[in-house]
C-alpha positions in Angstrom: -107.1 -42.7 30.4 -106.4 -45.7 28.0 -108.9 -48.3 27.0 -107.4 -51.5 25.5 -109.0 -54.7 23.9 -107.1 -57.0 22.0 -110.0 -57.7 19.5 -110.2 -54.9 17.1 -113.9 -55.4 16.6 -114.3 -53.8 20.0 -112.5 -50.5 19.0 -116.0 -48.5 19.2 -117.0 -49.9 22.4 -113.7 -49.3 23.9 -113.5 -45.8 22.6 -116.9 -45.1 23.8 -116.0 -46.7 27.3 -112.8 -44.6 27.7 -114.4 -41.5 26.8 -117.4 -41.9 29.0 -115.2 -42.9 31.9 -113.0 -39.9 31.4 -116.3 -37.5 31.5 -117.7 -39.1 34.7 -114.1 -38.9 36.6 -112.9 -35.5 35.1 -114.9 -33.4 37.6 -113.2 -35.0 40.6 -109.7 -34.8 39.4 -107.0 -32.7 40.6 -106.4 -31.3 37.1 -102.8 -32.2 37.3 -100.8 -34.6 35.0 -98.2 -37.2 35.1 -95.7 -35.3 33.1 -93.8 -38.7 31.8 -97.0 -39.7 30.0 -97.0 -36.7 28.1 -96.2 -36.3 24.5 -96.3 -32.8 22.5 -99.1 -31.3 24.5 -97.0 -28.1 24.8 -95.7 -25.7 27.4 -98.9 -24.6 28.8 -100.0 -28.0 29.7 -96.5 -28.7 31.1 -97.0 -25.7 33.4 -100.6 -26.8 34.2 -99.2 -30.3 35.4 -96.7 -28.8 37.8 -99.6 -26.1 38.9 -98.3 -24.1 41.8 -94.7 -25.7 41.7 -93.8 -24.5 38.2 -92.5 -21.1 39.2 -90.4 -22.6 42.1 -89.0 -25.2 39.6 -88.2 -22.6 36.9 -86.1 -20.6 39.5 -84.3 -23.9 40.5 -83.8 -24.6 36.4 -82.4 -21.1 36.1 -79.9 -21.7 38.9 -78.7 -25.1 38.0 -79.3 -25.3 34.0 -79.6 -21.7 32.9 -78.5 -22.9 29.4 -81.4 -25.2 29.3 -79.1 -28.2 28.5 -81.7 -30.6 29.7 -84.5 -29.9 27.5 -85.5 -32.9 25.8 -88.6 -33.9 28.0 -91.3 -32.0 29.2 -89.4 -29.0 29.6 -89.5 -26.6 32.4 -88.0 -23.5 30.8 -85.5 -21.6 33.2 -86.8 -18.3 34.8 
C-alpha cells in the first residue's frame, strides 16, 4: 500500500491515510504478496507470498537450478 502526494506538507495526512487503509483492508486480504514489489523482507516472507506453492516450486528449482544460480531475486531455494 502506498500513499503519494506531491505536497510535502501532507506527509502526515498521507501516512495516516495509508496506515488506516491498510488496517481496514488487511482482514479481507488473502495474505499473499507480489514478490516483484518485495525488497529485503527475508525468506520467511517469500515463502508466505507463495503460500502452498512454495514447496512445489522449490522442488522444480532443485531440478532445474540446483546450484541456485538464479538467486538475485526473491529467491526460492532449491529443495
